[in-house]
N, CA, C and O atoms as a Tripos MOL2 file, in Angstrom:
@<TRIPOS>MOLECULE
protein
  248   247    62     0     0
PROTEIN
NO_CHARGES

@<TRIPOS>ATOM
      1 N          95.4590  151.5580  122.0530 N.3       1 MET1
      2 CA         95.6400  152.0760  120.7820 C.3       1 MET1
      3 C          95.0930  151.3490  120.0820 C.2       1 MET1
      4 O          95.4130  150.1760  120.2760 O.2       1 MET1
      5 N          94.0110  151.5950  118.9240 N.am      2 PRO2
      6 CA         93.1780  150.7960  118.0090 C.3       2 PRO2
      7 C          93.9140  150.5130  116.9480 C.2       2 PRO2
      8 O          94.6650  151.3760  116.4950 O.2       2 PRO2
      9 N          93.8190  149.1640  116.3300 N.am      3 ARG3
     10 CA         94.8190  148.9280  115.0520 C.3       3 ARG3
     11 C          93.9030  149.4270  113.8800 C.2       3 ARG3
     12 O          92.6780  149.3420  113.7910 O.2       3 ARG3
     13 N          94.8520  149.9950  112.9580 N.am      4 LYS4
     14 CA         94.4270  150.7260  111.9030 C.3       4 LYS4
     15 C          94.2640  149.9310  110.6820 C.2       4 LYS4
     16 O          93.5620  150.3230  109.7490 O.2       4 LYS4
     17 N          94.9570  148.7250  110.6720 N.am      5 ASN5
     18 CA         94.8560  147.9630  109.3390 C.3       5 ASN5
     19 C          94.4410  146.3020  109.9020 C.2       5 ASN5
     20 O          95.2470  145.5320  110.4240 O.2       5 ASN5
     21 N          93.0390  146.0260  109.6490 N.am      6 GLY6
     22 CA         92.8890  144.8170  110.4900 C.3       6 GLY6
     23 C          93.0130  143.6210  109.2610 C.2       6 GLY6
     24 O          92.8590  143.9410  108.0820 O.2       6 GLY6
     25 N          93.2650  142.4190  109.6090 N.am      7 VAL7
     26 CA         93.4790  141.2220  108.8450 C.3       7 VAL7
     27 C          92.3960  141.0620  107.9390 C.2       7 VAL7
     28 O          92.5630  141.1630  106.7240 O.2       7 VAL7
     29 N          91.0900  140.7740  108.5570 N.am      8 MET8
     30 CA         89.9290  140.5970  108.1240 C.3       8 MET8
     31 C          89.0190  142.0510  107.7610 C.2       8 MET8
     32 O          89.0870  143.1570  108.2980 O.2       8 MET8
     33 N          88.2790  141.6350  106.7940 N.am      9 SER9
     34 CA         87.4740  142.9120  106.4570 C.3       9 SER9
     35 C          86.1520  143.0210  107.2530 C.2       9 SER9
     36 O          85.5960  142.0580  107.7810 O.2       9 SER9
     37 N          85.7350  144.2190  107.2800 N.am     10 ASP10
     38 CA         84.5660  144.5510  108.0070 C.3      10 ASP10
     39 C          83.5290  143.5650  107.5860 C.2      10 ASP10
     40 O          82.9030  142.9670  108.4620 O.2      10 ASP10
     41 N          83.2770  143.3280  106.2530 N.am     11 ARG11
     42 CA         82.1700  142.6080  105.5520 C.3      11 ARG11
     43 C          82.5400  141.1650  106.0740 C.2      11 ARG11
     44 O          81.5850  140.5220  106.5080 O.2      11 ARG11
     45 N          83.6680  140.6120  106.0970 N.am     12 LEU12
     46 CA         83.6810  139.2590  106.4290 C.3      12 LEU12
     47 C          83.6160  139.0660  108.0320 C.2      12 LEU12
     48 O          83.1310  138.0400  108.5100 O.2      12 LEU12
     49 N          84.1410  140.1280  108.8550 N.am     13 LYS13
     50 CA         83.6880  140.0060  110.1370 C.3      13 LYS13
     51 C          82.3450  139.7980  110.5650 C.2      13 LYS13
     52 O          81.8960  139.1680  111.5230 O.2      13 LYS13
     53 N          81.7340  140.5260  109.5610 N.am     14 VAL14
     54 CA         79.8120  140.6110  110.0810 C.3      14 VAL14
     55 C          79.2710  139.4130  109.5300 C.2      14 VAL14
     56 O          78.3220  138.8440  110.0680 O.2      14 VAL14
     57 N          79.8760  138.9490  108.3740 N.am     15 GLU15
     58 CA         79.4320  137.7020  107.9290 C.3      15 GLU15
     59 C          79.5410  136.4430  108.8830 C.2      15 GLU15
     60 O          78.6430  135.6280  109.0930 O.2      15 GLU15
     61 N          80.8010  136.4430  109.4130 N.am     16 ILE16
     62 CA         81.1750  135.2570  110.2990 C.3      16 ILE16
     63 C          80.2960  135.3360  111.8190 C.2      16 ILE16
     64 O          79.8010  134.3630  112.3890 O.2      16 ILE16
     65 N          80.2570  136.7180  112.2740 N.am     17 ALA17
     66 CA         79.4210  137.0060  113.3810 C.3      17 ALA17
     67 C          78.0930  136.5450  113.3790 C.2      17 ALA17
     68 O          77.6170  135.9830  114.3660 O.2      17 ALA17
     69 N          77.2950  136.7910  112.0770 N.am     18 LYS18
     70 CA         75.9110  136.2270  111.8430 C.3      18 LYS18
     71 C          76.0160  134.9420  111.8450 C.2      18 LYS18
     72 O          75.0950  134.3160  112.3690 O.2      18 LYS18
     73 N          76.9470  134.3380  111.3720 N.am     19 GLU19
     74 CA         76.7000  132.5470  111.0620 C.3      19 GLU19
     75 C          76.8810  132.0600  112.4950 C.2      19 GLU19
     76 O          76.1820  131.1360  112.9100 O.2      19 GLU19
     77 N          77.7230  132.6050  113.2050 N.am     20 LEU20
     78 CA         78.0940  131.9010  114.5290 C.3      20 LEU20
     79 C          77.2070  132.7960  115.8100 C.2      20 LEU20
     80 O          77.4970  132.7880  117.0070 O.2      20 LEU20
     81 N          76.2730  133.4050  115.2740 N.am     21 GLY21
     82 CA         75.1200  133.9360  116.2870 C.3      21 GLY21
     83 C          75.2370  135.0010  117.1890 C.2      21 GLY21
     84 O          74.3790  135.2350  118.0400 O.2      21 GLY21
     85 N          76.3860  135.7390  117.0220 N.am     22 PHE22
     86 CA         76.6930  136.8540  118.0750 C.3      22 PHE22
     87 C          76.6160  138.1800  117.3960 C.2      22 PHE22
     88 O          77.1730  139.0860  118.0160 O.2      22 PHE22
     89 N          76.1020  138.4750  116.3620 N.am     23 TYR23
     90 CA         75.9510  139.8230  115.6370 C.3      23 TYR23
     91 C          75.1360  140.7820  116.3430 C.2      23 TYR23
     92 O          75.3200  141.9880  116.1810 O.2      23 TYR23
     93 N          74.2930  140.3530  117.0770 N.am     24 ASP24
     94 CA         73.4050  140.9160  117.9490 C.3      24 ASP24
     95 C          74.1210  141.8650  119.0560 C.2      24 ASP24
     96 O          73.7950  143.0240  119.3110 O.2      24 ASP24
     97 N          75.0860  141.1780  119.6110 N.am     25 VAL25
     98 CA         76.0530  141.9130  120.6450 C.3      25 VAL25
     99 C          77.1020  142.8420  119.9100 C.2      25 VAL25
    100 O          77.7500  143.7070  120.4980 O.2      25 VAL25
    101 N          77.1870  142.5970  118.7130 N.am     26 VAL26
    102 CA         77.9720  143.5410  118.1000 C.3      26 VAL26
    103 C          77.2370  144.9190  117.6670 C.2      26 VAL26
    104 O          77.8210  145.9920  117.8240 O.2      26 VAL26
    105 N          76.0070  144.8520  117.1470 N.am     27 GLU27
    106 CA         74.9470  145.6860  116.8680 C.3      27 GLU27
    107 C          75.0480  146.5760  118.4110 C.2      27 GLU27
    108 O          75.2590  147.7850  118.5030 O.2      27 GLU27
    109 N          74.8750  145.7930  119.3420 N.am     28 ARG28
    110 CA         74.4430  146.4820  120.4320 C.3      28 ARG28
    111 C          76.0520  147.3680  121.1270 C.2      28 ARG28
    112 O          76.2000  148.5640  121.3810 O.2      28 ARG28
    113 N          76.8160  146.4820  121.2350 N.am     29 GLU29
    114 CA         77.9980  147.0700  121.9230 C.3      29 GLU29
    115 C          79.4190  147.2310  121.2580 C.2      29 GLU29
    116 O          80.4840  147.6590  121.7030 O.2      29 GLU29
    117 N          79.0600  146.7500  120.0800 N.am     30 GLY30
    118 CA         80.3010  147.1430  119.1800 C.3      30 GLY30
    119 C          81.6070  145.8610  119.2060 C.2      30 GLY30
    120 O          81.5880  145.1060  120.1780 O.2      30 GLY30
    121 N          82.4850  145.6940  118.3520 N.am     31 TRP31
    122 CA         83.4610  144.4330  118.3840 C.3      31 TRP31
    123 C          84.0220  144.3190  120.0440 C.2      31 TRP31
    124 O          84.1980  143.2490  120.6260 O.2      31 TRP31
    125 N          84.2130  145.4470  120.5350 N.am     32 GLY32
    126 CA         84.7270  145.0920  122.1230 C.3      32 GLY32
    127 C          84.0050  144.5590  123.0210 C.2      32 GLY32
    128 O          84.3720  144.3380  124.1750 O.2      32 GLY32
    129 N          82.6300  144.2490  122.4240 N.am     33 GLY33
    130 CA         81.5030  143.8340  123.4480 C.3      33 GLY33
    131 C          81.5170  142.1010  123.6250 C.2      33 GLY33
    132 O          81.0830  141.3900  124.5310 O.2      33 GLY33
    133 N          82.2720  141.7470  122.2390 N.am     34 ILE34
    134 CA         82.0660  140.2940  122.1640 C.3      34 ILE34
    135 C          82.8100  139.3940  123.1160 C.2      34 ILE34
    136 O          83.9080  139.8560  123.4260 O.2      34 ILE34
    137 N          82.5070  138.2110  123.6730 N.am     35 LYS35
    138 CA         83.4560  137.3490  124.3780 C.3      35 LYS35
    139 C          84.7230  136.8710  123.5630 C.2      35 LYS35
    140 O          84.8530  136.8710  122.3380 O.2      35 LYS35
    141 N          85.6360  136.4600  124.5330 N.am     36 SER36
    142 CA         86.8020  136.1800  124.1650 C.3      36 SER36
    143 C          86.9040  134.6120  123.1540 C.2      36 SER36
    144 O          87.7760  134.2440  122.3670 O.2      36 SER36
    145 N          85.6880  133.9900  123.5680 N.am     37 ARG37
    146 CA         85.6410  132.6070  123.1750 C.3      37 ARG37
    147 C          84.8820  132.9570  121.6020 C.2      37 ARG37
    148 O          85.1480  132.3570  120.5610 O.2      37 ARG37
    149 N          84.1580  133.7740  121.7100 N.am     38 ASP38
    150 CA         83.4110  134.3460  120.3350 C.3      38 ASP38
    151 C          84.4910  134.8870  118.9460 C.2      38 ASP38
    152 O          84.3540  134.7020  117.7370 O.2      38 ASP38
    153 N          85.5480  135.5930  119.7040 N.am     39 ALA39
    154 CA         86.4270  136.2820  119.0490 C.3      39 ALA39
    155 C          87.1790  135.1580  118.3880 C.2      39 ALA39
    156 O          87.3140  135.1860  117.1650 O.2      39 ALA39
    157 N          87.7640  134.0030  119.2200 N.am     40 GLY40
    158 CA         88.5820  132.9670  118.6350 C.3      40 GLY40
    159 C          87.8600  132.0210  117.8560 C.2      40 GLY40
    160 O          88.4640  131.4460  116.9510 O.2      40 GLY40
    161 N          86.7000  131.7810  118.0610 N.am     41 ASN41
    162 CA         85.5920  131.0140  117.0460 C.3      41 ASN41
    163 C          85.5890  131.5840  115.8470 C.2      41 ASN41
    164 O          85.3700  130.9430  114.8190 O.2      41 ASN41
    165 N          85.9230  133.3040  115.8850 N.am     42 MET42
    166 CA         85.3530  133.8120  114.5000 C.3      42 MET42
    167 C          86.8150  133.6690  113.7440 C.2      42 MET42
    168 O          86.7570  133.3610  112.5540 O.2      42 MET42
    169 N          88.1200  133.8650  114.3290 N.am     43 VAL43
    170 CA         89.2170  133.2940  113.8220 C.3      43 VAL43
    171 C          89.5340  132.2680  113.2150 C.2      43 VAL43
    172 O          90.2310  132.1240  112.2110 O.2      43 VAL43
    173 N          88.8390  131.3160  114.0470 N.am     44 LYS44
    174 CA         89.0730  130.0190  113.7420 C.3      44 LYS44
    175 C          88.1130  129.6330  112.1580 C.2      44 LYS44
    176 O          88.5040  128.8800  111.2660 O.2      44 LYS44
    177 N          86.8880  130.3550  112.1890 N.am     45 ARG45
    178 CA         86.0710  129.8590  111.1220 C.3      45 ARG45
    179 C          86.6830  130.7240  110.0040 C.2      45 ARG45
    180 O          86.8300  130.1480  108.9260 O.2      45 ARG45
    181 N          87.0510  131.9720  110.0820 N.am     46 ALA46
    182 CA         87.9790  132.7450  108.9630 C.3      46 ALA46
    183 C          88.9700  131.9260  108.4020 C.2      46 ALA46
    184 O          88.9030  131.8090  107.1780 O.2      46 ALA46
    185 N          90.0300  131.2230  109.0800 N.am     47 VAL47
    186 CA         91.0980  130.5660  108.8180 C.3      47 VAL47
    187 C          90.5190  128.9820  108.0770 C.2      47 VAL47
    188 O          91.2710  128.3290  107.3540 O.2      47 VAL47
    189 N          89.3480  128.6100  108.3400 N.am     48 GLU48
    190 CA         88.8520  127.6630  107.5280 C.3      48 GLU48
    191 C          88.1410  127.9320  106.4200 C.2      48 GLU48
    192 O          87.9670  127.1830  105.4580 O.2      48 GLU48
    193 N          87.7070  129.0990  106.5940 N.am     49 MET49
    194 CA         87.3200  129.6530  105.0040 C.3      49 MET49
    195 C          88.4820  130.0060  104.0140 C.2      49 MET49
    196 O          88.3740  129.9880  102.7870 O.2      49 MET49
    197 N          89.4470  130.2840  104.6190 N.am     50 ALA50
    198 CA         90.7030  130.6290  103.8340 C.3      50 ALA50
    199 C          91.4090  129.2250  103.2980 C.2      50 ALA50
    200 O          91.9040  129.0240  102.1900 O.2      50 ALA50
    201 N          91.3040  128.3120  104.4280 N.am     51 GLU51
    202 CA         92.0620  127.1580  103.8200 C.3      51 GLU51
    203 C          90.8640  126.4530  102.8850 C.2      51 GLU51
    204 O          91.1860  125.7960  101.8950 O.2      51 GLU51
    205 N          89.7850  126.5910  103.1760 N.am     52 THR52
    206 CA         88.6500  126.1820  101.6480 C.3      52 THR52
    207 C          89.2650  126.6690  100.5450 C.2      52 THR52
    208 O          89.7430  125.9500   99.6680 O.2      52 THR52
    209 N          89.2770  127.8910  100.5410 N.am     53 GLY53
    210 CA         89.3620  128.6550   99.5520 C.3      53 GLY53
    211 C          90.4690  128.3820   98.9040 C.2      53 GLY53
    212 O          90.4240  128.3880   97.6730 O.2      53 GLY53
    213 N          91.7540  128.0690   99.6100 N.am     54 LEU54
    214 CA         93.0410  127.6070   98.9760 C.3      54 LEU54
    215 C          92.9590  126.4610   98.5310 C.2      54 LEU54
    216 O          93.4610  126.3470   97.4130 O.2      54 LEU54
    217 N          92.4110  125.3160   99.0660 N.am     55 MET55
    218 CA         92.1070  123.9730   98.8010 C.3      55 MET55
    219 C          91.2730  124.1500   97.1340 C.2      55 MET55
    220 O          91.4770  123.5480   96.0800 O.2      55 MET55
    221 N          90.5620  124.9450   97.3950 N.am     56 ASN56
    222 CA         89.4010  124.9120   95.9220 C.3      56 ASN56
    223 C          90.2920  125.5760   94.8420 C.2      56 ASN56
    224 O          90.0630  125.2070   93.6900 O.2      56 ASN56
    225 N          91.3150  126.5400   95.0320 N.am     57 GLY57
    226 CA         92.0620  127.2130   94.0250 C.3      57 GLY57
    227 C          93.0390  126.2580   93.6460 C.2      57 GLY57
    228 O          93.3290  126.1370   92.4550 O.2      57 GLY57
    229 N          93.6980  125.4130   94.7110 N.am     58 LYS58
    230 CA         94.2790  124.5790   93.9100 C.3      58 LYS58
    231 C          94.0300  123.1700   93.0670 C.2      58 LYS58
    232 O          94.7790  122.5450   92.3170 O.2      58 LYS58
    233 N          92.4900  122.8990   93.5600 N.am     59 ASN59
    234 CA         91.9760  122.1390   92.7900 C.3      59 ASN59
    235 C          91.4220  122.4010   91.2270 C.2      59 ASN59
    236 O          91.2630  121.4890   90.4160 O.2      59 ASN59
    237 N          91.1770  123.7250   90.9750 N.am     60 GLN60
    238 CA         90.9840  124.3320   89.8180 C.3      60 GLN60
    239 C          91.9980  124.1580   89.1820 C.2      60 GLN60
    240 O          91.7820  123.4300   88.2130 O.2      60 GLN60
    241 N          93.4120  124.6110   89.3000 N.am     61 SER61
    242 CA         94.5170  125.0100   88.7020 C.3      61 SER61
    243 C          94.9070  123.4390   87.7580 C.2      61 SER61
    244 O          95.4120  123.4540   86.6360 O.2      61 SER61
    245 N          94.5920  122.3570   88.4100 N.am     62 LYS62
    246 CA         94.8590  121.2800   87.9570 C.3      62 LYS62
    247 C          94.2000  120.7290   86.7370 C.2      62 LYS62
    248 O          94.5130  119.6160   86.3160 O.2      62 LYS62
@<TRIPOS>BOND
     1     1     2 1
     2     2     3 1
     3     3     4 2
     4     3     5 am
     5     5     6 1
     6     6     7 1
     7     7     8 2
     8     7     9 am
     9     9    10 1
    10    10    11 1
    11    11    12 2
    12    11    13 am
    13    13    14 1
    14    14    15 1
    15    15    16 2
    16    15    17 am
    17    17    18 1
    18    18    19 1
    19    19    20 2
    20    19    21 am
    21    21    22 1
    22    22    23 1
    23    23    24 2
    24    23    25 am
    25    25    26 1
    26    26    27 1
    27    27    28 2
    28    27    29 am
    29    29    30 1
    30    30    31 1
    31    31    32 2
    32    31    33 am
    33    33    34 1
    34    34    35 1
    35    35    36 2
    36    35    37 am
    37    37    38 1
    38    38    39 1
    39    39    40 2
    40    39    41 am
    41    41    42 1
    42    42    43 1
    43    43    44 2
    44    43    45 am
    45    45    46 1
    46    46    47 1
    47    47    48 2
    48    47    49 am
    49    49    50 1
    50    50    51 1
    51    51    52 2
    52    51    53 am
    53    53    54 1
    54    54    55 1
    55    55    56 2
    56    55    57 am
    57    57    58 1
    58    58    59 1
    59    59    60 2
    60    59    61 am
    61    61    62 1
    62    62    63 1
    63    63    64 2
    64    63    65 am
    65    65    66 1
    66    66    67 1
    67    67    68 2
    68    67    69 am
    69    69    70 1
    70    70    71 1
    71    71    72 2
    72    71    73 am
    73    73    74 1
    74    74    75 1
    75    75    76 2
    76    75    77 am
    77    77    78 1
    78    78    79 1
    79    79    80 2
    80    79    81 am
    81    81    82 1
    82    82    83 1
    83    83    84 2
    84    83    85 am
    85    85    86 1
    86    86    87 1
    87    87    88 2
    88    87    89 am
    89    89    90 1
    90    90    91 1
    91    91    92 2
    92    91    93 am
    93    93    94 1
    94    94    95 1
    95    95    96 2
    96    95    97 am
    97    97    98 1
    98    98    99 1
    99    99   100 2
   100    99   101 am
   101   101   102 1
   102   102   103 1
   103   103   104 2
   104   103   105 am
   105   105   106 1
   106   106   107 1
   107   107   108 2
   108   107   109 am
   109   109   110 1
   110   110   111 1
   111   111   112 2
   112   111   113 am
   113   113   114 1
   114   114   115 1
   115   115   116 2
   116   115   117 am
   117   117   118 1
   118   118   119 1
   119   119   120 2
   120   119   121 am
   121   121   122 1
   122   122   123 1
   123   123   124 2
   124   123   125 am
   125   125   126 1
   126   126   127 1
   127   127   128 2
   128   127   129 am
   129   129   130 1
   130   130   131 1
   131   131   132 2
   132   131   133 am
   133   133   134 1
   134   134   135 1
   135   135   136 2
   136   135   137 am
   137   137   138 1
   138   138   139 1
   139   139   140 2
   140   139   141 am
   141   141   142 1
   142   142   143 1
   143   143   144 2
   144   143   145 am
   145   145   146 1
   146   146   147 1
   147   147   148 2
   148   147   149 am
   149   149   150 1
   150   150   151 1
   151   151   152 2
   152   151   153 am
   153   153   154 1
   154   154   155 1
   155   155   156 2
   156   155   157 am
   157   157   158 1
   158   158   159 1
   159   159   160 2
   160   159   161 am
   161   161   162 1
   162   162   163 1
   163   163   164 2
   164   163   165 am
   165   165   166 1
   166   166   167 1
   167   167   168 2
   168   167   169 am
   169   169   170 1
   170   170   171 1
   171   171   172 2
   172   171   173 am
   173   173   174 1
   174   174   175 1
   175   175   176 2
   176   175   177 am
   177   177   178 1
   178   178   179 1
   179   179   180 2
   180   179   181 am
   181   181   182 1
   182   182   183 1
   183   183   184 2
   184   183   185 am
   185   185   186 1
   186   186   187 1
   187   187   188 2
   188   187   189 am
   189   189   190 1
   190   190   191 1
   191   191   192 2
   192   191   193 am
   193   193   194 1
   194   194   195 1
   195   195   196 2
   196   195   197 am
   197   197   198 1
   198   198   199 1
   199   199   200 2
   200   199   201 am
   201   201   202 1
   202   202   203 1
   203   203   204 2
   204   203   205 am
   205   205   206 1
   206   206   207 1
   207   207   208 2
   208   207   209 am
   209   209   210 1
   210   210   211 1
   211   211   212 2
   212   211   213 am
   213   213   214 1
   214   214   215 1
   215   215   216 2
   216   215   217 am
   217   217   218 1
   218   218   219 1
   219   219   220 2
   220   219   221 am
   221   221   222 1
   222   222   223 1
   223   223   224 2
   224   223   225 am
   225   225   226 1
   226   226   227 1
   227   227   228 2
   228   227   229 am
   229   229   230 1
   230   230   231 1
   231   231   232 2
   232   231   233 am
   233   233   234 1
   234   234   235 1
   235   235   236 2
   236   235   237 am
   237   237   238 1
   238   238   239 1
   239   239   240 2
   240   239   241 am
   241   241   242 1
   242   242   243 1
   243   243   244 2
   244   243   245 am
   245   245   246 1
   246   246   247 1
   247   247   248 2
@<TRIPOS>SUBSTRUCTURE
     1 MET1         2 RESIDUE 1 A MET
     2 PRO2         6 RESIDUE 1 A PRO
     3 ARG3        10 RESIDUE 1 A ARG
     4 LYS4        14 RESIDUE 1 A LYS
     5 ASN5        18 RESIDUE 1 A ASN
     6 GLY6        22 RESIDUE 1 A GLY
     7 VAL7        26 RESIDUE 1 A VAL
     8 MET8        30 RESIDUE 1 A MET
     9 SER9        34 RESIDUE 1 A SER
    10 ASP10       38 RESIDUE 1 A ASP
    11 ARG11       42 RESIDUE 1 A ARG
    12 LEU12       46 RESIDUE 1 A LEU
    13 LYS13       50 RESIDUE 1 A LYS
    14 VAL14       54 RESIDUE 1 A VAL
    15 GLU15       58 RESIDUE 1 A GLU
    16 ILE16       62 RESIDUE 1 A ILE
    17 ALA17       66 RESIDUE 1 A ALA
    18 LYS18       70 RESIDUE 1 A LYS
    19 GLU19       74 RESIDUE 1 A GLU
    20 LEU20       78 RESIDUE 1 A LEU
    21 GLY21       82 RESIDUE 1 A GLY
    22 PHE22       86 RESIDUE 1 A PHE
    23 TYR23       90 RESIDUE 1 A TYR
    24 ASP24       94 RESIDUE 1 A ASP
    25 VAL25       98 RESIDUE 1 A VAL
    26 VAL26      102 RESIDUE 1 A VAL
    27 GLU27      106 RESIDUE 1 A GLU
    28 ARG28      110 RESIDUE 1 A ARG
    29 GLU29      114 RESIDUE 1 A GLU
    30 GLY30      118 RESIDUE 1 A GLY
    31 TRP31      122 RESIDUE 1 A TRP
    32 GLY32      126 RESIDUE 1 A GLY
    33 GLY33      130 RESIDUE 1 A GLY
    34 ILE34      134 RESIDUE 1 A ILE
    35 LYS35      138 RESIDUE 1 A LYS
    36 SER36      142 RESIDUE 1 A SER
    37 ARG37      146 RESIDUE 1 A ARG
    38 ASP38      150 RESIDUE 1 A ASP
    39 ALA39      154 RESIDUE 1 A ALA
    40 GLY40      158 RESIDUE 1 A GLY
    41 ASN41      162 RESIDUE 1 A ASN
    42 MET42      166 RESIDUE 1 A MET
    43 VAL43      170 RESIDUE 1 A VAL
    44 LYS44      174 RESIDUE 1 A LYS
    45 ARG45      178 RESIDUE 1 A ARG
    46 ALA46      182 RESIDUE 1 A ALA
    47 VAL47      186 RESIDUE 1 A VAL
    48 GLU48      190 RESIDUE 1 A GLU
    49 MET49      194 RESIDUE 1 A MET
    50 ALA50      198 RESIDUE 1 A ALA
    51 GLU51      202 RESIDUE 1 A GLU
    52 THR52      206 RESIDUE 1 A THR
    53 GLY53      210 RESIDUE 1 A GLY
    54 LEU54      214 RESIDUE 1 A LEU
    55 MET55      218 RESIDUE 1 A MET
    56 ASN56      222 RESIDUE 1 A ASN
    57 GLY57      226 RESIDUE 1 A GLY
    58 LYS58      230 RESIDUE 1 A LYS
    59 ASN59      234 RESIDUE 1 A ASN
    60 GLN60      238 RESIDUE 1 A GLN
    61 SER61      242 RESIDUE 1 A SER
    62 LYS62      246 RESIDUE 1 A LYS
């Protein structure tokens, strides 16, 4: 059963997939066609981006 509400936006997923170099697989086979390792790397990158954003937000408030 597919999830209705994902945590990451489609735009963010596409951006990260392009950055990590597997967006061609997504275009051909959909998100279900990516390797588990690629999915894990995508989540890792999203967390890094979120942490960087949080750190930048904290620095700006000082």
